[in-house]
C-alpha positions as CSV (number, residue, x, y, z in Angstrom):
1,M,0.0,0.0,0.0
2,S,1.4,3.4,-1.0
3,A,1.3,6.4,1.3
4,Q,-0.9,8.2,-1.3
5,H,-3.4,5.3,-1.4
6,A,-4.7,3.4,1.5
7,P,-7.7,1.1,2.0
8,N,-9.0,3.1,4.9
9,Q,-9.8,5.9,2.5
10,N,-12.9,3.8,1.8
11,H,-15.3,4.1,4.8
12,L,-16.4,0.5,4.7
13,L,-12.9,-0.9,4.7
14,A,-12.0,1.5,7.5
15,A,-14.9,0.2,9.6
16,I,-13.9,-3.5,9.3
17,P,-12.5,-4.8,12.6
18,E,-8.7,-5.3,12.7
19,E,-8.8,-9.1,12.7
20,V,-11.0,-9.1,9.6
21,F,-8.9,-6.5,7.8
22,D,-5.7,-8.5,8.6
23,R,-7.2,-11.5,6.7
24,L,-8.1,-9.4,3.7
25,S,-5.4,-6.7,3.4
26,H,-2.9,-8.8,1.4
27,H,-5.6,-9.6,-1.1
28,L,-6.9,-6.0,-1.7
29,E,-5.7,-4.9,-5.1
30,L,-5.2,-1.2,-5.8
31,V,-6.6,-0.4,-9.2
32,A,-6.9,2.7,-11.3
33,M,-10.4,3.5,-12.3
34,P,-10.4,5.8,-15.4
35,L,-13.4,7.8,-16.5
36,G,-15.9,5.8,-18.4
37,E,-14.5,2.4,-17.5
38,V,-17.2,-0.3,-17.3
39,L,-16.7,-2.5,-14.2
40,Y,-19.5,-4.8,-15.2
41,E,-22.2,-4.9,-17.8
42,S,-25.9,-5.6,-17.3
43,G,-26.3,-9.4,-17.0
44,G,-22.6,-10.0,-16.8
45,K,-21.0,-12.2,-14.1
46,L,-19.2,-10.4,-11.3
47,H,-15.7,-11.5,-10.5
48,H,-14.7,-8.8,-8.0
49,V,-16.2,-6.3,-5.6
50,Y,-14.8,-2.8,-5.7
51,F,-14.2,-0.4,-2.9
52,P,-13.8,3.1,-4.4
53,T,-11.4,5.5,-2.6
54,T,-11.0,8.6,-4.9
55,S,-13.3,7.5,-7.7
56,I,-17.1,7.5,-8.0
57,V,-19.0,4.7,-9.8
58,S,-22.4,5.2,-11.3
59,L,-24.9,2.3,-11.4
60,H,-27.1,2.6,-14.4
61,Y,-30.2,0.8,-15.5
62,V,-30.2,0.3,-19.3
63,M,-33.4,0.0,-21.3
64,E,-33.9,-2.1,-24.4
65,N,-33.6,0.9,-26.6
66,G,-30.3,1.9,-25.1
67,A,-31.6,4.7,-22.9
68,S,-30.3,4.7,-19.3
69,A,-30.4,6.6,-16.1
70,E,-28.5,6.4,-12.8
71,I,-30.2,4.4,-10.1
72,A,-27.4,5.0,-7.5
73,G,-23.9,6.3,-7.1
74,V,-21.1,4.7,-5.1
75,G,-18.0,6.5,-3.8
76,N,-15.7,6.2,-0.8
77,E,-18.7,5.4,1.4
78,G,-19.5,2.1,-0.2
79,V,-18.8,-1.0,-2.3
80,V,-19.7,-2.0,-5.9
81,G,-20.9,-5.5,-6.5
82,I,-23.5,-6.2,-3.8
83,S,-25.1,-8.9,-6.0
84,L,-22.3,-11.3,-5.1
85,F,-23.2,-11.5,-1.4
86,M,-26.9,-11.0,-1.9
87,G,-27.3,-14.3,-3.6
88,G,-26.7,-13.7,-7.3
89,D,-23.8,-13.6,-9.7
90,T,-25.3,-11.0,-12.0
91,T,-27.2,-7.7,-11.9
92,P,-29.5,-5.9,-14.4
93,S,-27.5,-2.7,-13.9
94,R,-24.3,-1.4,-15.5
95,A,-21.4,-0.1,-13.3
96,T,-19.5,2.8,-15.0
97,V,-16.8,5.0,-13.5
98,Q,-18.3,8.5,-13.3
99,T,-15.3,10.3,-11.7
100,A,-11.8,9.0,-12.3
101,G,-9.7,7.9,-9.4
102,H,-8.6,4.8,-7.6
103,G,-10.1,2.0,-5.5
104,Y,-9.4,-1.5,-4.2
105,R,-10.9,-4.7,-5.5
106,L,-11.3,-8.0,-3.9
107,K,-11.9,-11.3,-5.7
108,E,-15.3,-12.9,-5.5
109,R,-14.1,-16.0,-3.7
110,L,-12.4,-14.1,-0.9
111,M,-15.4,-11.8,-0.4
112,M,-17.8,-14.7,-0.1
113,E,-15.5,-16.6,2.3
114,E,-15.5,-13.6,4.6
115,F,-19.2,-12.9,4.2
116,N,-20.1,-16.5,4.9
117,R,-18.3,-16.4,8.3
118,A,-21.5,-14.6,9.3
119,G,-19.5,-12.1,11.4
120,P,-18.7,-8.4,11.3
121,M,-18.2,-8.3,7.5
122,M,-21.6,-9.8,6.8
123,R,-23.4,-7.4,9.2
124,L,-21.5,-4.4,7.7
125,M,-22.3,-5.3,4.1
126,L,-26.0,-5.9,4.9
127,R,-26.3,-2.5,6.6
128,Y,-24.6,-0.9,3.6
129,T,-27.0,-2.7,1.3
130,Q,-30.0,-1.3,3.2
131,A,-28.6,2.2,2.8
132,L,-28.0,1.7,-0.9
133,I,-31.6,0.5,-1.3
134,T,-32.7,3.7,0.4
135,Q,-30.7,5.7,-2.1
136,M,-32.2,3.8,-5.1
137,S,-35.7,4.2,-3.8
138,Q,-35.3,7.9,-3.0
139,T,-33.8,8.5,-6.5
140,A,-36.8,6.9,-8.1
141,V,-39.2,9.2,-6.1
142,C,-37.0,12.2,-6.8
143,N,-37.0,11.7,-10.5
144,R,-40.8,11.4,-10.6
145,H,-41.8,14.2,-8.3
146,H,-39.1,16.9,-8.1
147,S,-38.0,19.6,-10.4
148,M,-34.9,19.5,-12.6
149,E,-33.2,22.1,-10.4
150,Q,-33.9,20.1,-7.2
151,Q,-32.6,16.9,-8.8
152,M,-29.5,18.6,-10.0
153,C,-28.8,20.2,-6.7
154,R,-29.3,16.8,-4.9
155,W,-27.0,15.1,-7.4
156,L,-24.2,17.8,-7.1
157,L,-24.3,17.6,-3.3
158,S,-24.2,13.8,-3.3
159,T,-21.2,13.8,-5.7
160,L,-19.5,16.6,-3.7
161,D,-19.7,14.5,-0.5
162,R,-17.5,11.9,-2.1
163,L,-14.8,14.2,-3.3
164,P,-12.0,16.0,-1.4
165,S,-12.6,19.4,-3.1
166,N,-15.5,21.6,-4.2
167,E,-14.7,21.0,-7.9
168,L,-16.2,18.4,-10.2
169,V,-14.9,17.3,-13.6
170,M,-18.2,16.8,-15.2
171,T,-19.8,17.6,-18.6
172,Q,-23.4,18.6,-19.0
173,E,-23.8,15.5,-21.3
174,L,-22.7,13.3,-18.4
175,I,-25.0,14.9,-15.9
176,A,-27.9,14.6,-18.3
177,S,-27.0,10.9,-18.7
178,M,-26.9,10.4,-14.9
179,L,-30.3,12.0,-14.4
180,G,-31.9,10.5,-17.5
181,V,-32.9,13.9,-19.0
182,R,-32.2,15.9,-22.1
183,R,-29.0,18.0,-22.2
184,E,-30.9,21.1,-22.9
185,G,-32.6,20.9,-19.5
186,I,-29.3,20.6,-17.8
187,T,-27.8,23.5,-19.7
188,E,-30.7,25.7,-18.6
189,T,-30.6,24.6,-15.0
190,A,-26.8,24.9,-14.8
191,G,-27.0,28.4,-16.3
192,E,-29.5,29.4,-13.6
193,L,-27.4,28.1,-10.8
194,Q,-24.4,29.9,-12.2
195,R,-26.3,33.2,-12.6
196,T,-27.3,33.0,-8.9
197,G,-23.7,32.5,-7.9
198,L,-24.1,28.9,-6.6
199,I,-21.8,27.3,-9.1
200,S,-19.2,28.1,-11.7
201,Y,-19.2,26.1,-14.9
202,R,-16.4,26.1,-17.5
203,R,-15.3,23.5,-20.0
204,G,-16.5,20.4,-18.1
205,H,-15.5,21.7,-14.7
206,I,-18.1,22.6,-12.1
207,T,-17.0,24.5,-9.0
208,V,-19.5,24.8,-6.2
209,L,-19.3,28.3,-4.8
210,N,-22.1,28.3,-2.3
211,R,-22.9,24.9,-0.8
212,A,-25.4,26.2,1.6
213,G,-27.3,27.8,-1.3
214,L,-27.3,24.4,-3.1
215,E,-28.6,22.7,0.0
216,S,-31.4,25.3,0.3
217,R,-32.5,24.5,-3.3
218,A,-32.1,20.7,-3.1
219,C,-35.1,18.5,-2.4
220,E,-35.6,16.5,0.8
221,C,-34.1,13.4,-0.9
222,Y,-30.5,14.5,-0.3
223,N,-30.9,14.7,3.5
224,V,-33.0,11.5,3.6
225,V,-30.3,9.4,2.0
226,K,-27.5,11.1,3.9
227,K,-29.2,10.5,7.3
228,E,-29.9,6.9,6.5
229,F,-26.3,6.2,5.6
230,R,-25.2,7.8,8.8
231,R,-27.8,5.9,10.9
232,L,-26.9,2.5,9.4
233,L,-23.2,2.9,9.3
234,K,-22.4,5.0,12.4
235,E,-21.7,2.0,14.5
236,A,-19.8,0.1,11.7
């Protein structure tokens, strides 16, 4: 493990008891996760679980006509590949790197061996899965009932929580893909947020200038998901 990268940058790995971490640490593989890399495709067999540290992974549901929308995001708070320990080898979603960075991966066999000990790792993964289900459910409700501005503010804040700075490398096309909306709507919404001094947008870079302002315009969904993650994982 290098000084620049360490497993405890991922909150779940940091929460694992020492004796469990000692069993797994030599098997955790540091991997680069470049923008756009597909970790697994819809219906594909999973061979690893991924613990992002400085990257963010988007879970997308892909329709038959090719259209897609984000159903959840996973950053340094979580793990990608819950289907492995929830009883299936595949998942109907696609996992794509949304923000480039690094993470650690663990082979399927090793993850299942630890999970099946029915100890701290199992309890931690199940609590995380419940929090992830909350995020997915709230995203579905948000996309149906809240305005484009509310959705974008919620999404920006959630992304910001997983990054060390207030700057996001993100194009409007990518945000539109995440939210499952037309790019024109994102352009209009981003322009309004910029005019009111909440963000600065330039050549694929979004800088949040006023976080409190974003929070005031975001819908309730942001805080619902954040509180549920804290509730379920605070004793991890």
